[in-house]
matplotlib code that plots the C-alpha trace (Angstrom):
import matplotlib.pyplot as plt

x = [-3.2, -1.4, 1.9, 3.3, 1.9, 3.1, 7.4, 7.6, 7.8, 10.7, 12.3, 12.4, 13.9, 16.6, 17.4, 17.1, 13.8, 16.2, 17.7, 14.5, 13.0, 15.8, 15.5, 11.7, 12.1, 14.6, 12.2, 9.3, 11.5, 12.8, 9.3, 7.9, 10.3, 10.1, 6.0, 6.5, 8.7, 6.5, 3.9, 1.8, 3.2, 2.1, 3.3, 4.1, 3.7, 6.2, 5.6, 8.0, 8.9, 9.4, 12.9, 13.3, 11.7, 13.9, 16.9, 18.3, 18.9, 15.5, 16.5, 19.8, 18.4, 15.3, 17.8, 20.0, 17.2, 15.8, 19.8, 19.9, 16.5, 16.7, 13.1, 10.7, 9.8, 6.5, 7.4, 7.2, 4.9, 5.7, 3.3, 3.4, 1.4, 0.2, 1.7, 5.2, 4.6, 3.5, 6.2, 8.8, 6.9, 9.4, 12.5, 10.0, 8.6, 12.2, 12.4, 9.3, 9.8, 13.5, 11.3, 9.0, 11.7, 12.9, 9.4, 8.3, 4.7, 3.9, 1.0, -0.4, -1.3, -4.0, -5.5, -7.9, -5.8, -3.4, -6.0, -4.1, -6.2, -6.2, -4.7, -1.8, -0.6, -0.9, 2.8, 3.6, 4.6, 2.0, -0.5, -2.8, -4.0, -5.6, -8.2, -8.1, -10.0, -11.7, -13.5, -14.8, -15.4, -18.7, -19.0, -22.6, -23.5, -21.7, -23.2, -20.3, -17.9, -20.0, -19.6, -16.1, -15.2, -17.4, -15.7, -12.0, -13.2, -14.4, -11.4, -8.4, -10.4, -10.6, -6.9, -6.1, -5.3, -6.5, -8.1, -8.1, -10.6, -8.8, -11.2, -14.5, -15.6, -19.3, -20.3, -22.7, -19.5, -18.1, -20.8, -21.5, -17.4, -18.0, -21.1, -19.0, -16.5, -13.4, -10.7, -9.4, -10.9, -8.8, -9.9, -10.7, -13.4, -11.8, -8.9, -7.0, -3.0, -1.3, 1.8, 3.5, 2.1, -1.4, -0.7, 0.3, -2.5, -5.1, -3.7, -2.9, -6.7, -7.6, -5.6, -7.4, -10.8, -9.9, -8.5, -11.7, -13.8, -11.0, -11.9]
y = [2.7, 0.6, -0.3, 0.6, 4.0, 4.7, 3.2, 4.9, 8.0, 7.0, 5.2, 8.6, 10.4, 8.3, 7.8, 4.1, 4.3, 3.7, 0.9, -1.0, -0.2, -1.8, -4.7, -5.0, -4.3, -7.1, -9.5, -8.8, -9.3, -12.3, -13.6, -12.8, -14.3, -17.6, -17.6, -16.7, -20.2, -22.1, -21.1, -18.5, -14.7, -12.0, -8.3, -7.9, -3.5, -1.8, 1.0, 4.1, 6.5, 10.7, 10.0, 7.0, 9.3, 12.7, 11.0, 7.8, 6.4, 4.4, 3.2, 1.3, 0.1, -1.7, -2.6, -4.5, -6.4, -7.5, -8.4, -10.2, -12.7, -12.9, -10.8, -9.2, -6.0, -6.4, -8.6, -5.1, -2.4, 0.9, 3.2, 6.3, 8.7, 11.6, 13.6, 12.5, 12.6, 16.8, 17.3, 18.1, 17.2, 17.7, 15.4, 12.9, 13.3, 12.3, 8.8, 7.6, 8.0, 6.7, 3.3, 3.0, 3.2, 0.2, -1.2, -1.2, 0.2, 3.3, 3.7, 6.4, 5.6, 7.3, 9.4, 12.2, 12.9, 15.6, 17.4, 17.5, 17.5, 14.8, 16.4, 17.7, 14.3, 12.9, 14.2, 11.7, 8.2, 6.2, 3.9, 4.0, 5.3, 3.9, 5.8, 6.3, 4.1, 7.2, 8.2, 4.2, 2.4, 4.7, 5.9, 4.2, 6.7, 9.5, 10.6, 13.2, 10.5, 8.4, 11.1, 11.7, 8.3, 8.1, 11.3, 10.2, 6.5, 8.5, 10.7, 8.1, 6.6, 9.3, 9.5, 5.6, 5.0, 1.9, 2.7, 0.6, 1.1, 0.7, -0.3, -2.4, -3.8, -5.2, -6.4, -3.7, -1.3, -4.0, -4.3, 0.1, 0.2, -2.6, -0.8, 2.1, 0.6, 0.5, -2.0, -3.9, -3.4, -4.4, -4.7, -7.0, -8.2, -10.1, -11.2, -10.1, -10.0, -14.1, -15.6, -16.5, -20.4, -19.9, -17.0, -20.3, -21.6, -19.0, -17.9, -21.7, -21.9, -18.7, -19.9, -23.2, -21.4, -18.8, -22.1, -23.7, -20.1, -20.0, -23.3]
z = [19.6, 17.2, 18.1, 15.0, 15.3, 18.5, 17.6, 14.1, 15.2, 18.5, 15.3, 13.5, 16.6, 17.4, 13.5, 13.4, 11.1, 7.8, 9.8, 10.1, 6.9, 5.4, 7.4, 6.2, 2.8, 2.1, 4.6, 2.0, -0.8, 0.5, 1.3, -2.0, -3.8, -1.7, -2.5, -6.3, -6.6, -4.6, -7.0, -4.9, -6.7, -4.0, -4.0, -0.4, 0.7, 3.0, 4.5, 3.9, 6.0, 5.4, 6.5, 4.1, 1.3, 1.6, 3.3, 2.4, -0.7, -0.9, -4.4, -3.4, -0.6, -2.9, -5.4, -3.5, -2.0, -5.2, -6.2, -3.3, -2.9, -6.2, -6.3, -8.8, -8.4, -9.3, -6.3, -3.9, -3.4, -1.3, 0.9, 1.6, 3.2, 2.0, 4.1, 4.2, 0.3, 0.4, 2.6, -0.2, -3.4, -5.5, -3.9, -3.0, -7.2, -8.1, -5.8, -6.8, -10.6, -9.9, -8.4, -10.9, -13.6, -11.9, -11.6, -7.8, -7.9, -5.4, -3.3, -1.3, 1.8, 4.2, 1.5, 2.3, 5.8, 4.1, 2.6, -0.3, -4.1, -6.3, -9.2, -6.9, -6.7, -10.1, -10.9, -8.7, -10.5, -8.0, -9.6, -6.4, -4.0, -0.5, 1.4, 4.6, 7.2, 8.8, 6.1, 5.0, 8.8, 8.6, 5.3, 6.1, 8.8, 7.7, 4.1, 3.8, 4.2, 1.8, -1.0, -0.1, -0.6, -4.3, -5.2, -4.8, -6.8, -9.0, -10.0, -9.1, -12.2, -14.5, -13.6, -14.9, -10.7, -8.5, -5.4, -2.4, 0.2, 4.5, 7.2, 6.3, 9.4, 7.8, 4.6, 4.0, 3.9, 1.5, -0.7, -0.6, -2.1, -4.9, -5.3, -6.2, -8.3, -5.8, -7.0, -3.9, -0.3, 3.0, 6.5, 9.3, 7.9, 4.9, 7.8, 10.7, 10.8, 9.6, 10.3, 6.6, 7.9, 7.7, 4.7, 2.6, 2.8, 2.5, -0.7, -2.0, -1.3, -3.3, -6.0, -6.9, -6.2, -9.1, -11.2, -10.9, -11.6, -15.3, -16.1]

ax = plt.figure().add_subplot(projection="3d")
ax.plot(x, y, z, "-o")
ax.set_aspect("equal")
plt.show()
């Protein structure tokens, strides 16, 4: 089991998750602001727990981080799981709406495992849905999972939402997702986690390729 999956519940029970979230938010804004100043604008995503949404002044923490490091709202995206969002819809809707007014985008992570409908989630000011990897990884072998991925992409686009597919591990799955019109694809088939120094090199080469394509 991935370390974050085991650590997060322990930190929540110990009452320490909010302190970790504040540290990670500050680091994300600091790094993103530095990348932008270096000509490598990048939006960094930070996972937010249910505790952060319901029991802390998340808006204040984000605002202070942006002010401290002269960051921009577009430098940051907050990801919250579907199950944490539906735990207290009214409260979460208020938090997400306030962040959206600031210009910080929010994303629903692990979509599909919470069994809520897309129309229900549309009441939140979210711009992005991330399809859980449990549906994506074997979508070419499981007809039901392929149908779920296809339906989520189609409905999300009807609601003007961006769709990210998590977890494809081979080129055939990537091609299938592209054929279905998936907006973004995230997985080890492209890259495993890398240190910041390696990311600088990857981002520089990516932008250089884009410039050549536009020229």
